[in-house]
gemmi code that builds the backbone of each chain (N, CA, C; Angstrom):
import gemmi

chains = {
    "A": [
        ("MET", (122.942, -11.359, -43.664), (123.990, -10.350, -43.888), (125.263, -11.024, -44.396)),
        ("PRO", (125.809, -10.545, -45.508), (126.964, -11.241, -46.088), (128.195, -11.124, -45.188)),
        ("LEU", (129.034, -12.128, -45.282), (130.320, -12.129, -44.602), (131.355, -11.672, -45.625)),
        ("ARG", (131.916, -10.487, -45.402), (132.783, -9.882, -46.414), (134.228, -10.283, -46.188)),
        ("LEU", (134.803, -10.900, -47.220), (136.156, -11.459, -47.119), (137.129, -10.674, -48.002)),
        ("LEU", (138.308, -10.439, -47.469), (139.431, -9.934, -48.278), (140.434, -11.076, -48.398)),
        ("ILE", (140.823, -11.379, -49.646), (141.744, -12.491, -49.915), (143.117, -11.918, -50.223)),
        ("VAL", (144.127, -12.403, -49.515), (145.487, -11.891, -49.729), (146.449, -13.045, -49.941)),
        ("ASP", (146.948, -13.169, -51.158), (147.934, -14.210, -51.478), (148.640, -13.777, -52.752)),
        ("ASP", (149.950, -13.978, -52.786), (150.685, -13.553, -53.984), (150.484, -14.522, -55.149)),
        ("HIS", (149.893, -15.677, -54.911), (149.656, -16.638, -55.986), (148.206, -16.532, -56.452)),
        ("ASP", (148.011, -16.111, -57.702), (146.643, -15.893, -58.175), (145.845, -17.193, -58.248)),
        ("VAL", (146.505, -18.341, -58.380), (145.751, -19.601, -58.393), (145.095, -19.841, -57.020)),
        ("VAL", (145.756, -19.417, -55.963), (145.172, -19.560, -54.614), (144.014, -18.578, -54.445)),
        ("ARG", (144.194, -17.365, -54.921), (143.102, -16.377, -54.827), (141.886, -16.880, -55.620)),
        ("LEU", (142.129, -17.488, -56.752), (141.035, -18.034, -57.559), (140.351, -19.181, -56.822)),
        ("GLY", (141.140, -20.018, -56.166), (140.566, -21.100, -55.376), (139.707, -20.571, -54.233)),
        ("LEU", (140.165, -19.517, -53.589), (139.393, -18.936, -52.477), (138.108, -18.294, -52.993)),
        ("ARG", (138.152, -17.708, -54.150), (136.931, -17.155, -54.771), (135.936, -18.283, -55.052)),
        ("LYS", (136.445, -19.396, -55.611), (135.572, -20.546, -55.888), (134.976, -21.085, -54.592)),
        ("LEU", (135.786, -21.116, -53.541), (135.302, -21.587, -52.248), (134.202, -20.659, -51.736)),
        ("ALA", (134.407, -19.370, -51.882), (133.401, -18.398, -51.441), (132.095, -18.568, -52.219)),
        ("ASP", (132.207, -18.885, -53.492), (131.003, -19.108, -54.318), (130.139, -20.230, -53.768)),
        ("LEU", (130.777, -21.184, -53.100), (130.049, -22.334, -52.574), (129.307, -22.026, -51.273)),
        ("HIS", (129.595, -20.862, -50.716), (128.975, -20.478, -49.441), (128.163, -19.211, -49.653)),
        ("ALA", (126.843, -19.351, -49.524), (125.938, -18.277, -49.926), (126.221, -16.967, -49.182)),
        ("ARG", (126.644, -17.094, -47.946), (126.803, -15.897, -47.138), (128.149, -15.203, -47.366)),
        ("TRP", (129.088, -15.921, -47.950), (130.426, -15.361, -48.131), (130.440, -14.459, -49.364)),
        ("GLU", (131.083, -13.311, -49.219), (131.237, -12.398, -50.344), (132.685, -11.913, -50.387)),
        ("VAL", (133.387, -12.200, -51.479), (134.761, -11.698, -51.613), (134.671, -10.231, -52.021)),
        ("CYS", (135.029, -9.340, -51.086), (134.902, -7.902, -51.383), (136.163, -7.356, -52.036)),
        ("GLY", (137.271, -8.131, -51.968), (138.499, -7.649, -52.595), (139.604, -8.675, -52.515)),
        ("GLU", (140.654, -8.390, -53.290), (141.837, -9.253, -53.320), (143.082, -8.385, -53.280)),
        ("ALA", (144.174, -8.992, -52.794), (145.465, -8.304, -52.862), (146.560, -9.340, -53.037)),
        ("GLY", (147.599, -8.939, -53.745), (148.709, -9.851, -54.021), (149.923, -9.592, -53.148)),
        ("ASN", (149.837, -8.589, -52.257), (150.948, -8.322, -51.340), (150.434, -7.557, -50.132)),
        ("GLY", (151.290, -7.431, -49.134), (150.891, -6.837, -47.871), (150.470, -5.384, -47.970)),
        ("GLU", (151.227, -4.596, -48.732), (150.910, -3.166, -48.862), (149.514, -2.976, -49.451)),
        ("ASN", (149.228, -3.705, -50.512), (147.901, -3.600, -51.131), (146.824, -4.098, -50.185)),
        ("ALA", (147.146, -5.113, -49.401), (146.176, -5.643, -48.447), (145.775, -4.571, -47.437)),
        ("ILE", (146.746, -3.865, -46.945), (146.471, -2.813, -45.959), (145.606, -1.718, -46.571)),
        ("ALA", (145.917, -1.352, -47.791), (145.107, -0.337, -48.483), (143.673, -0.824, -48.676)),
        ("LYS", (143.540, -2.099, -48.999), (142.196, -2.648, -49.229), (141.406, -2.741, -47.915)),
        ("VAL", (142.079, -3.057, -46.827), (141.398, -3.114, -45.529), (140.845, -1.725, -45.188)),
        ("GLU", (141.661, -0.726, -45.443), (141.234, 0.649, -45.158), (140.038, 1.047, -46.031)),
        ("GLU", (140.099, 0.616, -47.281), (139.052, 0.990, -48.249), (137.763, 0.206, -48.027)),
        ("LEU", (137.898, -1.106, -47.735), (136.742, -1.996, -47.811), (136.187, -2.440, -46.457)),
        ("ALA", (136.977, -2.311, -45.397), (136.559, -2.744, -44.054), (135.959, -4.153, -44.080)),
        ("PRO", (136.740, -5.153, -44.495), (136.201, -6.516, -44.555), (135.951, -7.068, -43.158)),
        ("ASP", (135.098, -8.091, -43.094), (134.880, -8.783, -41.828), (136.048, -9.709, -41.522)),
        ("VAL", (136.519, -10.389, -42.557), (137.586, -11.393, -42.397), (138.639, -11.193, -43.481)),
        ("VAL", (139.908, -11.292, -43.081), (141.010, -11.286, -44.043), (141.642, -12.677, -44.029)),
        ("ILE", (141.713, -13.307, -45.193), (142.428, -14.587, -45.318), (143.780, -14.248, -45.932)),
        ("LEU", (144.840, -14.484, -45.176), (146.147, -13.863, -45.442), (147.259, -14.894, -45.516)),
        ("ASP", (147.954, -14.922, -46.637), (149.126, -15.783, -46.805), (150.259, -15.247, -45.927)),
        ("VAL", (151.225, -16.104, -45.639), (152.361, -15.667, -44.834), (153.537, -15.225, -45.715)),
        ("ALA", (153.943, -16.082, -46.656), (155.115, -15.789, -47.484), (154.689, -14.986, -48.703)),
        ("MET", (155.011, -13.708, -48.705), (154.675, -12.845, -49.838), (155.860, -11.929, -50.103)),
        ("PRO", (156.014, -11.455, -51.319), (157.101, -10.512, -51.589), (156.873, -9.221, -50.820)),
        ("GLY", (157.939, -8.583, -50.359), (157.808, -7.356, -49.575), (157.401, -7.702, -48.148)),
        ("MET", (156.352, -7.092, -47.686), (155.847, -7.323, -46.321), (155.251, -8.727, -46.216)),
        ("ASN", (155.696, -9.502, -45.216), (155.119, -10.858, -45.113), (153.787, -10.806, -44.350)),
        ("GLY", (153.167, -11.983, -44.196), (151.852, -12.031, -43.586), (151.843, -11.618, -42.124)),
        ("PHE", (152.905, -11.929, -41.406), (152.975, -11.554, -39.990), (152.966, -10.034, -39.835)),
        ("GLU", (153.827, -9.363, -40.588), (153.903, -7.899, -40.522), (152.579, -7.283, -40.973)),
        ("THR", (152.009, -7.851, -42.026), (150.746, -7.338, -42.547), (149.649, -7.497, -41.503)),
        ("ALA", (149.616, -8.646, -40.853), (148.596, -8.902, -39.829), (148.718, -7.894, -38.687)),
        ("MET", (149.948, -7.643, -38.251), (150.149, -6.701, -37.141), (149.645, -5.317, -37.522)),
        ("ARG", (149.900, -4.896, -38.749), (149.458, -3.564, -39.175), (147.947, -3.501, -39.340)),
        ("ILE", (147.359, -4.574, -39.859), (145.895, -4.597, -39.985), (145.264, -4.557, -38.598)),
        ("ARG", (145.836, -5.278, -37.671), (145.356, -5.338, -36.283), (145.284, -3.934, -35.683)),
        ("ARG", (146.305, -3.129, -35.960), (146.351, -1.773, -35.389), (145.307, -0.871, -36.026)),
        ("MET", (145.100, -1.005, -37.331), (144.221, -0.063, -38.020), (142.768, -0.513, -38.021)),
        ("ALA", (142.535, -1.823, -37.914), (141.169, -2.353, -37.991), (141.020, -3.474, -36.963)),
        ("PRO", (140.967, -3.140, -35.699), (140.990, -4.156, -34.650), (139.813, -5.124, -34.677)),
        ("ALA", (138.693, -4.721, -35.297), (137.526, -5.609, -35.343), (137.606, -6.641, -36.465)),
        ("THR", (138.520, -6.430, -37.408), (138.642, -7.353, -38.538), (139.284, -8.656, -38.081)),
        ("LYS", (138.682, -9.785, -38.462), (139.244, -11.087, -38.116), (140.315, -11.450, -39.147)),
        ("ILE", (141.431, -11.963, -38.672), (142.554, -12.279, -39.558), (142.896, -13.755, -39.439)),
        ("ILE", (142.852, -14.427, -40.589), (143.239, -15.840, -40.636), (144.507, -15.953, -41.468)),
        ("LEU", (145.580, -16.451, -40.862), (146.803, -16.751, -41.614), (146.603, -18.102, -42.290)),
        ("PHE", (146.778, -18.130, -43.614), (146.515, -19.337, -44.408), (147.778, -19.617, -45.208)),
        ("SER", (148.536, -20.630, -44.774), (149.882, -20.750, -45.322), (150.366, -22.191, -45.391)),
        ("ILE", (151.341, -22.422, -46.267), (152.006, -23.721, -46.270), (153.050, -23.779, -45.157)),
        ("GLN", (153.383, -22.619, -44.602), (154.428, -22.587, -43.578), (153.839, -22.812, -42.200)),
        ("GLU", (154.666, -23.266, -41.297), (154.256, -23.378, -39.910), (154.305, -21.983, -39.289)),
        ("VAL", (153.438, -21.733, -38.327), (153.459, -20.466, -37.608), (154.352, -20.649, -36.379)),
        ("PRO", (155.330, -19.765, -36.156), (156.293, -19.983, -35.072), (155.701, -19.847, -33.675)),
        ("ALA", (154.573, -19.218, -33.565), (153.958, -19.027, -32.245), (152.457, -19.152, -32.440)),
        ("THR", (151.676, -18.931, -31.414), (150.234, -18.978, -31.632), (149.824, -17.827, -32.551)),
        ("ALA", (148.717, -18.030, -33.245), (148.277, -17.017, -34.203), (148.138, -15.653, -33.536)),
        ("ASP", (147.637, -15.641, -32.316), (147.400, -14.389, -31.623), (148.689, -13.615, -31.415)),
        ("GLN", (149.792, -14.350, -31.178), (151.060, -13.675, -30.914), (151.624, -13.015, -32.159)),
        ("VAL", (151.144, -13.389, -33.334), (151.612, -12.744, -34.549), (150.507, -11.865, -35.144)),
        ("GLY", (149.549, -11.512, -34.337), (148.554, -10.529, -34.736), (147.366, -11.078, -35.482)),
        ("ALA", (147.197, -12.398, -35.456), (146.080, -12.991, -36.171), (145.122, -13.664, -35.188)),
        ("ASP", (143.932, -13.995, -35.703), (142.931, -14.677, -34.886), (142.997, -16.186, -35.029)),
        ("ALA", (143.577, -16.644, -36.132), (143.658, -18.091, -36.359), (144.715, -18.373, -37.408)),
        ("PHE", (145.185, -19.598, -37.392), (146.103, -20.064, -38.417), (145.538, -21.347, -39.000)),
        ("VAL", (145.524, -21.410, -40.328), (145.101, -22.626, -41.015), (146.186, -23.016, -42.003)),
        ("SER", (146.636, -24.242, -41.895), (147.635, -24.735, -42.841), (146.973, -25.076, -44.170)),
        ("LYS", (147.632, -24.702, -45.274), (147.099, -25.042, -46.590), (147.026, -26.551, -46.779)),
        ("ALA", (147.843, -27.274, -46.027), (147.833, -28.734, -46.142), (146.656, -29.367, -45.398)),
        ("SER", (146.037, -28.624, -44.497), (145.014, -29.235, -43.649), (143.653, -29.312, -44.338)),
        ("GLY", (143.517, -28.626, -45.476), (142.277, -28.804, -46.229), (141.273, -27.677, -46.073)),
        ("LEU", (140.407, -27.616, -47.053), (139.450, -26.519, -47.131), (138.395, -26.583, -46.027)),
        ("SER", (138.040, -27.770, -45.587), (136.999, -27.860, -44.552), (137.481, -27.183, -43.274)),
        ("ASN", (138.764, -27.265, -43.015), (139.345, -26.595, -41.850), (139.252, -25.079, -42.010)),
        ("LEU", (139.544, -24.577, -43.185), (139.455, -23.138, -43.444), (138.015, -22.669, -43.312)),
        ("VAL", (137.086, -23.407, -43.882), (135.667, -23.035, -43.807), (135.219, -22.987, -42.350)),
        ("ALA", (135.579, -24.014, -41.594), (135.182, -24.070, -40.189), (135.758, -22.893, -39.416)),
        ("THR", (136.986, -22.505, -39.740), (137.638, -21.391, -39.047), (136.962, -20.072, -39.382)),
        ("VAL", (136.639, -19.866, -40.652), (135.947, -18.640, -41.051), (134.603, -18.549, -40.326)),
        ("GLU", (133.865, -19.638, -40.334), (132.545, -19.645, -39.702), (132.652, -19.422, -38.191)),
        ("ARG", (133.639, -20.004, -37.575), (133.845, -19.836, -36.124), (134.149, -18.376, -35.791)),
        ("LEU", (135.021, -17.760, -36.560), (135.382, -16.357, -36.302), (134.215, -15.429, -36.611)),
        ("ALA", (133.422, -15.788, -37.620), (132.294, -14.936, -37.992), (131.236, -14.920, -36.888)),
        ("ARG", (131.172, -16.038, -36.138), (130.190, -16.101, -35.052), (130.618, -15.228, -33.880)),
        ("GLY", (131.901, -14.885, -33.859), (132.407, -13.965, -32.830), (132.866, -14.613, -31.544)),
    ],
    "B": [
        ("MET", (138.174, -27.331, -79.462), (138.722, -28.600, -78.962), (138.846, -28.525, -77.445)),
        ("THR", (138.295, -29.511, -76.766), (138.386, -29.532, -75.304), (139.735, -30.105, -74.890)),
        ("VAL", (140.373, -29.409, -73.974), (141.653, -29.884, -73.438), (141.354, -30.598, -72.132)),
        ("ARG", (141.666, -31.883, -72.076), (141.384, -32.667, -70.875), (142.575, -32.568, -69.943)),
        ("VAL", (142.324, -32.074, -68.724), (143.401, -31.734, -67.790), (143.292, -32.575, -66.528)),
        ("LEU", (144.389, -33.165, -66.128), (144.495, -33.825, -64.823), (145.275, -32.892, -63.907)),
        ("VAL", (144.691, -32.603, -62.747), (145.292, -31.669, -61.796), (145.877, -32.447, -60.622)),
        ("VAL", (147.138, -32.190, -60.322), (147.820, -32.929, -59.246), (148.475, -31.938, -58.289)),
        ("ASP", (147.920, -31.825, -57.092), (148.495, -30.934, -56.069), (147.968, -31.400, -54.725)),
        ("ASP", (148.842, -31.420, -53.716), (148.385, -31.870, -52.395), (147.558, -30.802, -51.686)),
        ("HIS", (147.547, -29.585, -52.173), (146.745, -28.523, -51.564), (145.435, -28.383, -52.316)),
        ("ASP", (144.330, -28.671, -51.630), (143.048, -28.631, -52.332), (142.669, -27.221, -52.762)),
        ("ILE", (143.203, -26.206, -52.101), (142.905, -24.830, -52.542), (143.480, -24.576, -53.934)),
        ("VAL", (144.623, -25.186, -54.240), (145.215, -25.031, -55.577), (144.396, -25.815, -56.588)),
        ("ARG", (143.973, -27.000, -56.235), (143.146, -27.791, -57.158), (141.847, -27.045, -57.448)),
        ("LEU", (141.285, -26.417, -56.426), (140.060, -25.633, -56.620), (140.322, -24.421, -57.510)),
        ("GLY", (141.458, -23.792, -57.305), (141.815, -22.663, -58.157), (141.972, -23.070, -59.610)),
        ("LEU", (142.544, -24.243, -59.841), (142.704, -24.718, -61.219), (141.349, -25.085, -61.825)),
        ("ARG", (140.431, -25.534, -61.015), (139.066, -25.760, -61.514), (138.450, -24.427, -61.939)),
        ("GLY", (138.660, -23.413, -61.100), (138.177, -22.078, -61.455), (138.808, -21.575, -62.741)),
        ("LEU", (140.075, -21.843, -62.912), (140.771, -21.439, -64.136), (140.178, -22.147, -65.343)),
        ("ALA", (139.918, -23.439, -65.198), (139.322, -24.204, -66.299), (137.980, -23.609, -66.718)),
        ("GLU", (137.190, -23.203, -65.746), (135.892, -22.585, -66.064), (136.097, -21.282, -66.815)),
        ("ALA", (137.102, -20.531, -66.380), (137.347, -19.229, -67.019), (137.875, -19.399, -68.447)),
        ("VAL", (138.735, -20.384, -68.654), (139.315, -20.600, -69.980), (138.250, -21.092, -70.953)),
        ("GLY", (137.379, -21.960, -70.473), (136.244, -22.404, -71.292), (136.433, -23.750, -71.945)),
        ("ASP", (137.584, -23.947, -72.597), (137.720, -25.226, -73.297), (138.635, -26.213, -72.562)),
        ("TRP", (138.900, -25.937, -71.299), (139.572, -26.937, -70.472), (138.521, -27.753, -69.736)),
        ("GLU", (138.751, -29.057, -69.671), (137.888, -29.916, -68.861), (138.767, -30.608, -67.832)),
        ("ILE", (138.473, -30.390, -66.537), (139.236, -31.091, -65.505), (138.692, -32.512, -65.456)),
        ("CYS", (139.447, -33.441, -66.029), (138.954, -34.819, -66.096), (139.278, -35.607, -64.837)),
        ("GLY", (140.170, -35.068, -63.996), (140.495, -35.760, -62.751), (141.405, -34.938, -61.872)),
        ("GLU", (141.489, -35.330, -60.625), (142.359, -34.668, -59.656), (143.085, -35.731, -58.848)),
        ("ALA", (144.249, -35.356, -58.347), (144.976, -36.233, -57.424), (145.761, -35.364, -56.458)),
        ("ALA", (145.937, -35.867, -55.232), (146.655, -35.123, -54.198), (148.033, -35.714, -53.907)),
        ("ASP", (148.381, -36.784, -54.604), (149.706, -37.359, -54.411), (150.133, -38.084, -55.686)),
        ("GLY", (151.412, -38.385, -55.770), (151.978, -38.929, -56.994), (151.435, -40.297, -57.374)),
        ("ARG", (151.298, -41.153, -56.397), (150.861, -42.532, -56.700), (149.441, -42.519, -57.299)),
        ("THR", (148.546, -41.730, -56.680), (147.178, -41.616, -57.203), (147.191, -40.970, -58.585)),
        ("ALA", (148.064, -40.003, -58.759), (148.162, -39.300, -60.046), (148.539, -40.264, -61.165)),
        ("ILE", (149.431, -41.177, -60.900), (149.877, -42.126, -61.928), (148.717, -43.034, -62.328)),
        ("VAL", (147.966, -43.485, -61.341), (146.805, -44.342, -61.637), (145.784, -43.569, -62.468)),
        ("LYS", (145.524, -42.328, -62.063), (144.542, -41.515, -62.788), (145.035, -41.209, -64.211)),
        ("ALA", (146.315, -40.934, -64.328), (146.862, -40.627, -65.653), (146.697, -41.823, -66.587)),
        ("PHE", (146.947, -43.002, -66.065), (146.800, -44.211, -66.875), (145.341, -44.419, -67.284)),
        ("ASP", (144.420, -44.210, -66.327), (142.993, -44.409, -66.597), (142.444, -43.374, -67.565)),
        ("LEU", (142.848, -42.132, -67.374), (142.197, -41.025, -68.073), (142.906, -40.596, -69.357)),
        ("GLN", (144.212, -40.893, -69.458), (144.991, -40.445, -70.622), (144.699, -38.976, -70.949)),
        ("PRO", (144.969, -38.075, -70.002), (144.638, -36.658, -70.224), (145.531, -36.039, -71.290)),
        ("ASP", (145.071, -34.906, -71.830), (145.918, -34.142, -72.754), (147.057, -33.469, -71.990)),
        ("VAL", (146.704, -32.937, -70.829), (147.677, -32.178, -70.033), (147.586, -32.598, -68.573)),
        ("ILE", (148.740, -32.681, -67.948), (148.806, -32.912, -66.498), (149.489, -31.705, -65.884)),
        ("ILE", (148.776, -31.018, -64.977), (149.367, -29.880, -64.267), (149.705, -30.375, -62.865)),
        ("MET", (150.972, -30.376, -62.544), (151.424, -31.102, -61.348), (152.363, -30.295, -60.456)),
        ("ASP", (152.095, -30.364, -59.170), (152.943, -29.739, -58.165), (154.246, -30.533, -58.052)),
        ("LEU", (155.264, -29.898, -57.456), (156.530, -30.582, -57.243), (156.588, -31.249, -55.877)),
        ("THR", (156.211, -30.469, -54.860), (156.359, -30.948, -53.485), (155.058, -31.560, -53.013)),
        ("MET", (155.080, -32.882, -52.873), (153.885, -33.596, -52.406), (154.332, -34.682, -51.445)),
        ("PRO", (153.458, -35.102, -50.556), (153.833, -36.218, -49.668), (154.052, -37.484, -50.488)),
        ("GLY", (154.998, -38.289, -50.071), (155.309, -39.503, -50.823), (156.158, -39.163, -52.024)),
        ("MET", (155.725, -39.587, -53.204), (156.463, -39.298, -54.441), (156.366, -37.802, -54.756)),
        ("ASN", (157.512, -37.199, -55.116), (157.430, -35.788, -55.509), (157.106, -35.692, -57.002)),
        ("GLY", (156.998, -34.442, -57.492), (156.600, -34.244, -58.875), (157.584, -34.784, -59.879)),
        ("PHE", (158.872, -34.726, -59.566), (159.891, -35.265, -60.480), (159.701, -36.763, -60.675)),
        ("GLU", (159.620, -37.474, -59.570), (159.494, -38.940, -59.621), (158.189, -39.319, -60.321)),
        ("THR", (157.136, -38.565, -60.012), (155.829, -38.856, -60.597), (155.862, -38.640, -62.108)),
        ("ALA", (156.481, -37.536, -62.531), (156.558, -37.233, -63.964), (157.292, -38.346, -64.717)),
        ("MET", (158.387, -38.810, -64.156), (159.175, -39.856, -64.817), (158.356, -41.130, -64.984)),
        ("GLU", (157.592, -41.500, -63.970), (156.771, -42.717, -64.075), (155.587, -42.517, -65.004)),
        ("MET", (155.052, -41.304, -65.017), (153.890, -41.022, -65.867), (154.236, -41.175, -67.335)),
        ("ARG", (155.457, -40.832, -67.673), (155.901, -40.914, -69.076), (155.611, -42.268, -69.672)),
        ("SER", (155.754, -43.314, -68.872), (155.577, -44.652, -69.416), (154.103, -45.070, -69.469)),
        ("VAL", (153.252, -44.468, -68.627), (151.844, -44.902, -68.637), (150.953, -44.006, -69.481)),
        ("THR", (151.392, -42.776, -69.732), (150.601, -41.889, -70.577), (151.563, -41.040, -71.424)),
        ("PRO", (152.225, -41.694, -72.394), (153.306, -41.035, -73.131), (152.876, -39.829, -73.957)),
        ("ASN", (151.591, -39.703, -74.292), (151.147, -38.584, -75.119), (150.677, -37.377, -74.317)),
        ("SER", (150.587, -37.517, -73.012), (150.148, -36.394, -72.178), (151.270, -35.386, -72.044)),
        ("LYS", (150.913, -34.109, -72.068), (151.884, -33.053, -71.785), (151.908, -32.840, -70.271)),
        ("ILE", (153.109, -32.803, -69.721), (153.255, -32.654, -68.272), (153.840, -31.283, -67.958)),
        ("ILE", (153.094, -30.512, -67.174), (153.550, -29.187, -66.749), (153.762, -29.231, -65.237)),
        ("LEU", (154.990, -28.962, -64.813), (155.265, -28.834, -63.379), (154.902, -27.421, -62.964)),
        ("PHE", (154.067, -27.308, -61.940), (153.523, -26.004, -61.515), (153.829, -25.885, -60.031)),
        ("SER", (154.798, -25.033, -59.684), (155.312, -25.095, -58.322), (155.761, -23.738, -57.803)),
        ("VAL", (155.823, -23.618, -56.479), (156.398, -22.426, -55.847), (157.930, -22.489, -55.900)),
        ("HIS", (158.446, -23.679, -56.118), (159.898, -23.836, -56.127), (160.459, -23.573, -57.511)),
        ("ASN", (161.723, -23.182, -57.560), (162.396, -23.045, -58.857), (162.925, -24.399, -59.301)),
        ("LEU", (163.000, -24.577, -60.610), (163.464, -25.850, -61.141), (164.967, -25.770, -61.371)),
        ("PRO", (165.724, -26.726, -60.820), (167.186, -26.657, -60.968), (167.675, -27.069, -62.360)),
        ("LEU", (166.817, -27.684, -63.155), (167.190, -28.205, -64.475), (166.072, -27.869, -65.455)),
        ("PRO", (166.344, -27.958, -66.759), (165.232, -27.808, -67.711), (164.153, -28.858, -67.451)),
        ("ALA", (162.893, -28.473, -67.727), (161.774, -29.368, -67.440), (161.962, -30.739, -68.070)),
        ("ARG", (162.473, -30.742, -69.287), (162.611, -31.999, -70.023), (163.554, -32.967, -69.309)),
        ("ASN", (164.553, -32.399, -68.642), (165.518, -33.240, -67.936), (164.897, -33.964, -66.755)),
        ("VAL", (163.744, -33.484, -66.313), (163.085, -34.150, -65.179), (161.778, -34.795, -65.622)),
        ("GLY", (161.648, -35.049, -66.913), (160.503, -35.817, -67.391), (159.254, -35.009, -67.685)),
        ("ALA", (159.374, -33.690, -67.679), (158.206, -32.844, -67.934), (158.378, -32.077, -69.249)),
        ("ASP", (157.295, -31.503, -69.714), (157.329, -30.712, -70.947), (157.522, -29.233, -70.682)),
        ("ALA", (157.183, -28.801, -69.481), (157.317, -27.383, -69.160), (157.283, -27.208, -67.650)),
        ("PHE", (157.776, -26.054, -67.235), (157.693, -25.653, -65.827), (157.100, -24.259, -65.775)),
        ("VAL", (156.130, -24.093, -64.866), (155.566, -22.763, -64.622), (155.636, -22.502, -63.126)),
        ("SER", (156.179, -21.370, -62.773), (156.230, -20.997, -61.367), (154.866, -20.495, -60.920)),
        ("LYS", (154.446, -20.896, -59.725), (153.160, -20.395, -59.211), (153.198, -18.884, -59.059)),
        ("ALA", (154.382, -18.338, -58.874), (154.498, -16.886, -58.734), (154.246, -16.168, -60.057)),
        ("SER", (154.493, -16.818, -61.171), (154.336, -16.143, -62.458), (152.892, -16.116, -62.916)),
        ("GLY", (152.028, -16.922, -62.265), (150.603, -16.713, -62.438), (149.889, -17.620, -63.415)),
        ("ILE", (148.577, -17.537, -63.340), (147.745, -18.411, -64.144), (147.782, -18.039, -65.628)),
        ("ARG", (148.063, -16.783, -65.919), (148.171, -16.384, -67.321), (149.310, -17.146, -68.006)),
        ("GLU", (150.423, -17.261, -67.297), (151.578, -17.997, -67.815), (151.230, -19.476, -67.991)),
        ("LEU", (150.453, -20.005, -67.066), (150.054, -21.411, -67.151), (149.177, -21.635, -68.391)),
        ("VAL", (148.231, -20.748, -68.611), (147.361, -20.870, -69.786), (148.197, -20.786, -71.066)),
        ("ALA", (149.115, -19.830, -71.110), (149.961, -19.663, -72.296), (150.805, -20.914, -72.545)),
        ("THR", (151.240, -21.549, -71.468), (152.065, -22.753, -71.602), (151.244, -23.906, -72.164)),
        ("VAL", (150.024, -24.060, -71.695), (149.155, -25.105, -72.241), (148.918, -24.844, -73.731)),
        ("GLU", (148.661, -23.581, -74.064), (148.435, -23.216, -75.459), (149.669, -23.540, -76.303)),
        ("ARG", (150.825, -23.276, -75.763), (152.072, -23.516, -76.489), (152.308, -25.008, -76.696)),
        ("LEU", (151.950, -25.805, -75.709), (152.220, -27.242, -75.790), (151.232, -27.977, -76.693)),
        ("LEU", (150.074, -27.377, -76.922), (149.057, -28.092, -77.690), (148.629, -27.386, -78.977)),
        ("PRO", (149.436, -26.545, -79.584), (148.918, -25.788, -80.719), (148.713, -26.613, -81.967)),
        ("ARG", (149.633, -27.536, -82.212), (149.542, -28.289, -83.467), (148.293, -29.113, -83.502)),
        ("GLU", (147.970, -29.723, -82.344), (146.766, -30.551, -82.276), (145.537, -29.680, -82.499)),
        ("ARG", (145.569, -28.450, -81.904), (144.439, -27.539, -82.064), (144.267, -27.123, -83.515)),
        ("GLU", (145.404, -26.809, -84.180), (145.336, -26.371, -85.570), (144.788, -27.489, -86.452)),
        ("ALA", (145.252, -28.706, -86.175), (144.805, -29.846, -86.973), (143.309, -30.053, -86.811)),
        ("GLU", (142.840, -29.917, -85.565), (141.396, -30.091, -85.306), (140.610, -28.997, -86.001)),
        ("THR", (141.146, -27.776, -85.929), (140.452, -26.654, -86.568), (140.379, -26.859, -88.066)),
        ("ALA", (141.511, -27.292, -88.654), (141.538, -27.543, -90.100), (140.537, -28.621, -90.474)),
        ("ALA", (140.471, -29.645, -89.652), (139.559, -30.760, -89.945), (138.104, -30.319, -89.851)),
        ("ALA", (137.863, -29.328, -88.989), (136.488, -28.884, -88.769), (135.996, -27.947, -89.859)),
        ("VAL", (136.938, -27.330, -90.589), (136.548, -26.372, -91.631), (136.150, -27.141, -92.883)),
        ("PRO", (134.936, -26.962, -93.361), (134.504, -27.733, -94.525), (135.173, -27.256, -95.804)),
        ("LEU", (135.517, -28.177, -96.694), (136.116, -27.810, -97.979), (134.982, -27.425, -98.910)),
        ("SER", (135.156, -26.285, -99.562), (134.078, -25.865, -100.479), (134.563, -25.912, -101.925)),
    ],
}
model = gemmi.Model(1)
for chain_id, residues in chains.items():
    chain = gemmi.Chain(chain_id)
    for i, (resn, *xyz) in enumerate(residues, 1):
        res = gemmi.Residue()
        res.name, res.seqid = resn, gemmi.SeqId(i, " ")
        for name, pos in zip(("N", "CA", "C"), xyz):
            atom = gemmi.Atom()
            atom.name, atom.element = name, gemmi.Element(name[0])
            atom.pos, atom.b_iso = gemmi.Position(*pos), 0.0
            res.add_atom(atom)
        chain.add_residue(res)
    model.add_chain(chain)
structure = gemmi.Structure()
structure.add_model(model)
structure.setup_entities()
């Protein structure tokens, strides 16, 4: 059964990188993309992804606010904050299931997605 | 004409995205990657790429310092600073040929590469057309 991912980042080069990463994992399927928080929320409602990979710094609604709103509307969806910024508190306190620093590398992100997918 | 590109960014997700972009563009070849300035300079010297797409903020040497040193080891390479940060000066003043904001997108990056390399492309195209 595919693992359906929604990618949210205002930088299209990052979204392209995440798509390439998903291509390398047979079970991963990118079901949608969004470049800002509002679109992300609409896509979550439309697509019901298993996992949302979510940037923090975005124009308009930031990743923290977006995560909190996704949490309320789709509590079963796993949310990974993926950012160059530090998270001020634990991921759970800002409405996410995990935080992965963009500096920590793709293997960390892959491991986090797989861990959350296992439940 | 294949455009040989060296990608320099400390975030591997960005390097992967640029690989994806190269595949989409078709005539870009990622000839090398580096995650920091010092490695980038060595790779630039070894590979003599057509274009170097380089981040600004990296551990150790930043993109400005790296660009200035690269000028002497690969003087014919076009250097594009590709960053989330705004540039306080024109690209040329910091040793680069262009600046593209990551916020402005990959389309802008492709257009910038096209702009920096048109004469070489035209010359190659002219050379490839047989005289009848």
